[in-house]
C-alpha positions as MATLAB code, in Angstrom:
seq = 'MKKILVTGSNGFLGQKVVDLLAKNDQYDVVAISKGPNRNPNQVDYAFFQVDLSDREKLTDFLSAQTFDAIVHTAAMTSVEACEADQAACQSLNVDLVAYLASYCTAHQTQLIHLSTDFVFDGKKNAPYDETDLPNPQSEYGKSKYASEQVLVRSSCNYAILRTILVYGINADPNRSNLVLWAKSKLSQNEPIKVVNDQWRMPTFVDDLAYACQLAIDRKAQGIFHISGAELMSINEAVYKIADYWQLDKGLISEISAASIGQAENRPRQTGFDLTRSNAELGYVPTSFMDSLAIIDNQFKTFGR';
ca = [
      -4.147   -1.089   -3.773;
      -7.107   -1.993   -2.808;
      -6.997   -5.036   -0.019;
      -9.441   -7.515   -0.680;
     -11.023  -10.244    1.768;
     -12.221  -13.218    0.228;
     -14.234  -15.783    2.424;
     -14.517  -19.007    1.631;
     -11.032  -19.216    0.124;
     -11.570  -23.277   -0.363;
     -14.320  -23.411   -1.857;
     -14.758  -23.403   -5.970;
     -15.474  -19.864   -6.155;
     -13.399  -18.387   -4.053;
     -10.082  -20.252   -4.587;
     -11.127  -18.611   -8.406;
     -11.467  -15.536   -7.072;
      -8.033  -15.585   -4.352;
      -6.191  -16.595   -7.937;
      -7.236  -13.950   -9.710;
      -7.000  -11.122   -7.786;
      -3.719  -12.337   -6.439;
      -1.624  -12.112   -9.974;
      -3.062   -8.461  -10.266;
      -0.616   -5.854   -8.461;
      -3.781   -3.755   -7.768;
      -5.015   -5.753   -5.105;
      -3.872   -6.674   -1.700;
      -5.752   -9.855   -1.483;
      -6.077  -12.168    2.470;
      -8.218  -15.227    2.259;
      -9.688  -17.211    4.688;
     -10.930  -20.271    5.415;
     -12.502  -22.893    7.792;
      -9.787  -25.248    7.015;
      -6.710  -25.522    6.221;
      -5.223  -23.935    2.805;
      -6.108  -26.448   -0.240;
      -4.557  -23.527   -2.789;
      -1.710  -25.287   -4.284;
      -1.158  -21.201   -5.360;
       0.033  -20.094   -1.924;
       1.924  -16.530   -3.944;
       0.782  -13.162   -3.540;
      -1.518  -13.289   -0.848;
      -2.168  -13.691    3.024;
      -4.115  -16.815    4.202;
      -5.890  -17.106    7.783;
      -7.568  -20.086    9.076;
     -11.029  -18.469   10.540;
     -13.944  -20.436   11.125;
     -16.559  -17.815   10.394;
     -19.215  -19.766   12.656;
     -17.168  -18.436   15.989;
     -17.841  -14.781   15.517;
     -15.705  -14.312   18.357;
     -13.042  -15.301   16.331;
     -13.876  -13.630   13.748;
     -14.650  -10.823   15.107;
     -10.741  -10.216   16.509;
      -9.765  -11.070   13.109;
     -11.657   -8.584   11.333;
     -10.727   -5.816   13.889;
      -7.148   -6.242   13.094;
      -7.481   -4.468    9.800;
      -9.646   -2.758    7.706;
     -10.674   -3.810    4.120;
     -11.638   -2.226    1.016;
     -14.061   -5.090   -0.516;
     -15.281   -7.976    0.854;
     -15.638  -10.646   -1.499;
     -18.087  -13.573    0.513;
     -18.034  -16.509   -1.150;
     -18.615  -18.650    1.977;
     -22.302  -20.361    1.967;
     -23.926  -23.730    2.682;
     -24.525  -23.800   -0.991;
     -26.122  -27.627   -0.816;
     -30.070  -27.777   -1.060;
     -30.323  -31.381    0.998;
     -28.090  -29.950    3.415;
     -29.875  -27.049    4.266;
     -32.721  -28.948    4.148;
     -31.836  -31.549    7.218;
     -30.038  -28.565    9.524;
     -31.887  -24.948    8.811;
     -30.397  -23.749   11.966;
     -26.530  -24.690   10.457;
     -28.555  -22.948    7.200;
     -29.832  -19.918    9.369;
     -26.565  -19.457   11.266;
     -23.927  -19.214    7.990;
     -26.073  -18.322    5.321;
     -27.982  -15.519    6.727;
     -26.905  -14.523   10.578;
     -23.383  -13.953    9.088;
     -24.374  -11.912    6.115;
     -25.705   -9.685    8.335;
     -22.403  -10.055   10.997;
     -20.758   -8.740    7.809;
     -23.122   -6.210    6.632;
     -22.410   -4.016   10.058;
     -18.899   -4.433    9.244;
     -19.341   -3.177    6.231;
     -21.290   -0.532    7.524;
     -18.751    1.199   10.328;
     -15.759    0.438    8.119;
     -17.006    1.687    4.597;
     -16.044   -1.567    3.355;
     -18.421   -2.701    0.163;
     -19.292   -6.256    0.640;
     -19.740   -8.471   -2.721;
     -22.494  -11.452   -2.255;
     -23.133  -14.407   -3.709;
     -26.778  -15.470   -4.344;
     -28.559  -17.781   -6.595;
     -30.954  -18.539   -9.153;
     -33.135  -20.753   -6.469;
     -34.078  -17.591   -4.845;
     -36.804  -18.282   -8.200;
     -39.510  -20.226   -8.295;
     -39.041  -21.323  -12.111;
     -42.386  -20.776  -12.662;
     -41.941  -17.597  -14.791;
     -40.814  -17.797  -18.760;
     -36.713  -17.287  -18.249;
     -35.163  -15.142  -18.557;
     -35.640  -13.578  -15.002;
     -34.017   -9.695  -14.742;
     -33.086   -7.802  -11.208;
     -36.797   -7.175  -10.661;
     -38.739   -9.880  -10.801;
     -39.922  -10.395   -7.292;
     -38.446  -13.972   -5.670;
     -40.446  -17.131   -4.353;
     -37.651  -19.666   -2.829;
     -38.967  -23.140   -2.877;
     -36.282  -24.671   -1.085;
     -34.666  -24.049    2.344;
     -31.813  -23.053    0.877;
     -33.183  -20.393   -1.617;
     -34.934  -18.833    0.900;
     -31.611  -18.483    2.886;
     -30.657  -16.986    0.000;
     -32.756  -14.641   -0.113;
     -32.861  -13.678    3.227;
     -29.466  -12.763    3.250;
     -30.089  -10.602    0.517;
     -32.777   -8.529    2.441;
     -30.860   -8.376    4.732;
     -28.186   -6.606    3.004;
     -30.719   -4.084    1.109;
     -32.504   -3.483    5.176;
     -29.036   -2.408    5.917;
     -26.502    1.036    5.218;
     -24.180   -1.088    3.716;
     -22.613   -0.729    0.174;
     -22.844   -4.329   -1.191;
     -23.445   -5.826   -4.641;
     -25.298   -9.112   -4.871;
     -24.338  -11.418   -7.732;
     -26.791  -14.071   -8.383;
     -25.884  -17.227  -10.279;
     -26.791  -20.302  -11.882;
     -24.913  -23.768  -11.798;
     -21.241  -22.774  -11.866;
     -19.343  -25.325  -13.692;
     -15.327  -24.855  -13.906;
     -12.299  -26.630  -12.710;
      -9.664  -25.713  -10.591;
      -6.684  -27.463   -8.685;
      -8.504  -29.207   -6.094;
      -9.149  -32.958   -7.172;
     -12.209  -32.998   -5.002;
     -14.218  -30.658   -5.756;
     -16.549  -31.577   -8.929;
     -19.240  -30.184  -10.753;
     -22.262  -31.091  -13.771;
     -18.988  -30.788  -16.135;
     -16.398  -32.563  -14.133;
     -18.923  -35.525  -12.590;
     -20.868  -36.531  -16.202;
     -16.948  -36.011  -17.969;
     -15.549  -37.969  -15.389;
     -18.297  -40.577  -15.568;
     -18.660  -40.996  -19.496;
     -14.367  -41.296  -19.760;
     -14.587  -44.131  -17.705;
     -17.981  -45.432  -19.921;
     -20.352  -44.806  -16.904;
     -24.031  -45.270  -17.360;
     -25.438  -41.489  -15.687;
     -29.045  -40.696  -15.466;
     -29.821  -37.110  -16.177;
     -32.330  -34.823  -15.379;
     -34.307  -33.658  -18.672;
     -37.026  -31.276  -17.387;
     -34.680  -28.409  -15.492;
     -33.716  -25.676  -17.897;
     -30.426  -23.421  -16.246;
     -27.763  -21.385  -18.212;
     -24.627  -22.085  -16.621;
     -22.049  -20.095  -15.388;
     -18.389  -21.006  -16.120;
     -16.268  -20.551  -12.950;
     -13.705  -18.016  -14.327;
     -16.238  -15.790  -15.455;
     -18.182  -15.625  -11.998;
     -14.640  -14.358  -10.689;
     -14.303  -12.304  -13.122;
     -17.370  -10.667  -12.811;
     -16.126  -10.536   -8.674;
     -13.603   -8.192   -9.875;
     -15.984   -5.880  -11.483;
     -18.130   -5.344   -9.078;
     -15.301   -4.106   -6.978;
     -13.425   -2.209   -9.941;
     -16.899   -0.762  -10.645;
     -17.816   -0.225   -6.808;
     -20.926   -1.977   -8.351;
     -24.153   -1.467   -6.006;
     -27.447   -3.158   -6.107;
     -28.307   -6.482   -7.614;
     -26.878   -8.373  -10.619;
     -27.472  -11.197  -12.136;
     -24.156  -13.599  -13.231;
     -24.801  -16.980  -15.925;
     -24.017  -18.056  -18.623;
     -26.090  -16.387  -21.570;
     -27.426  -19.866  -23.143;
     -30.914  -21.759  -21.615;
     -30.604  -25.085  -21.893;
     -32.153  -27.977  -20.131;
     -29.872  -30.149  -17.911;
     -29.383  -33.016  -20.441;
     -28.464  -30.676  -23.250;
     -25.739  -29.164  -21.773;
     -24.484  -33.115  -20.641;
     -24.678  -33.669  -24.255;
     -22.199  -30.856  -25.469;
     -19.953  -32.423  -22.757;
     -20.009  -35.524  -24.262;
     -19.775  -33.604  -28.040;
     -16.874  -31.979  -26.697;
     -14.844  -34.790  -25.082;
     -16.319  -37.165  -28.042;
     -17.667  -39.440  -25.711;
     -20.484  -42.552  -25.484;
     -23.814  -40.492  -25.809;
     -25.443  -43.901  -25.472;
     -24.394  -43.472  -22.042;
     -26.939  -40.890  -21.259;
     -30.542  -42.101  -19.786;
     -32.840  -39.322  -19.385;
     -35.216  -39.063  -16.176;
     -37.181  -36.332  -14.842;
     -36.241  -34.313  -12.006;
     -39.796  -35.696   -9.699;
     -38.159  -39.213  -10.110;
     -34.901  -37.898   -8.004;
     -37.080  -35.563   -5.409;
     -36.148  -32.573   -7.045;
     -39.468  -30.793   -8.832;
     -40.517  -29.010   -6.175;
     -37.070  -28.550   -4.455;
     -35.887  -26.978   -7.563;
     -36.862  -24.433   -9.909;
     -38.226  -25.901  -13.149;
     -36.520  -23.297  -15.700;
     -34.238  -20.135  -14.334;
     -32.249  -18.431  -16.639;
     -30.678  -14.228  -16.788;
     -31.335  -10.911  -18.705;
     -27.345  -10.026  -18.591;
     -28.872   -6.412  -19.392;
     -27.485   -4.929  -16.167;
     -24.365   -6.863  -15.860;
     -23.826   -6.128  -18.896;
     -24.208   -2.570  -19.462;
     -22.554   -1.357  -15.375;
     -20.363   -3.749  -15.168;
     -19.117   -4.655  -18.230;
     -19.946   -8.558  -17.864;
     -19.914  -10.509  -21.293;
     -19.815  -14.841  -20.400;
     -18.066  -17.284  -21.914;
     -20.395  -19.235  -24.953;
     -20.853  -22.580  -22.914;
     -18.162  -24.498  -25.790;
     -15.645  -21.935  -25.436;
     -15.711  -22.618  -21.899;
     -15.147  -26.691  -22.362;
     -12.276  -25.779  -24.817;
     -10.648  -23.087  -21.831;
     -11.721  -26.242  -19.148;
      -9.931  -28.939  -21.617;
      -6.163  -26.728  -21.335;
      -6.555  -25.747  -17.419;
      -7.270  -30.085  -16.920;
      -3.202  -29.976  -17.718;
      -2.620  -26.313  -15.699;
      -3.878  -28.215  -12.664;
      -2.088  -31.490  -13.289;
      -5.238  -33.276  -13.638;
];
């Protein structure tokens, strides 16, 4: 049995990873988060409230046990928040990763670290593969690239999973993303404005959680691109969401990224070549429309 630590377990991905691994008797799962446990599922894993910014308490917690792998999902992910508080961004997104890398090196622990397409500038025709040179345009992107560099330079056994525009549903009603936001607004007949000049390969959160498990099982090393396989503009994705739930597309108006100040700090076009993650991890993403059907069922599962 492998002992796995999941950081940021109250987060969108963190909760999914805990739920996925906890139901598998191959893993002994320990979850940590800054606040009290918000996951309605509280069986088959241990939860501890640990503030990752308190290095002394984190050291005490980690020194009391050893882990085969750490799935590090905790991060400051808001582009605007990272710009507004660059010191906090540096501390959580970079310094903490350096700390975990030294722990993992000392204990022969695998570190699975989440990164982002925002390490790229979006000026190349997608898709990007793992050998393409990053050129981040925002403090968020710069911090995630810096965290990758920390791992590359370390002696830590690491797998970096870069991902794109994660969407889906979990049990936390306060958690939103492109699909939940668009469905909610359009269901209430509220008009929405959607960017039409940014292109992504949106990632289903269930696929990303499974990729974390695959990285553990395959003892993955290096950088892997994990996303959906379909390149679409943000407005195209929203039209697909409206189509699936038969909502009024007339409520959708298209705007430019520049009109809301998102042209410079977000890449225009990203998308990933999934060849390596498919070959080495066995990762195959769910299609966008199939994922919407799964999410539709999960609304009932999560009582939302």
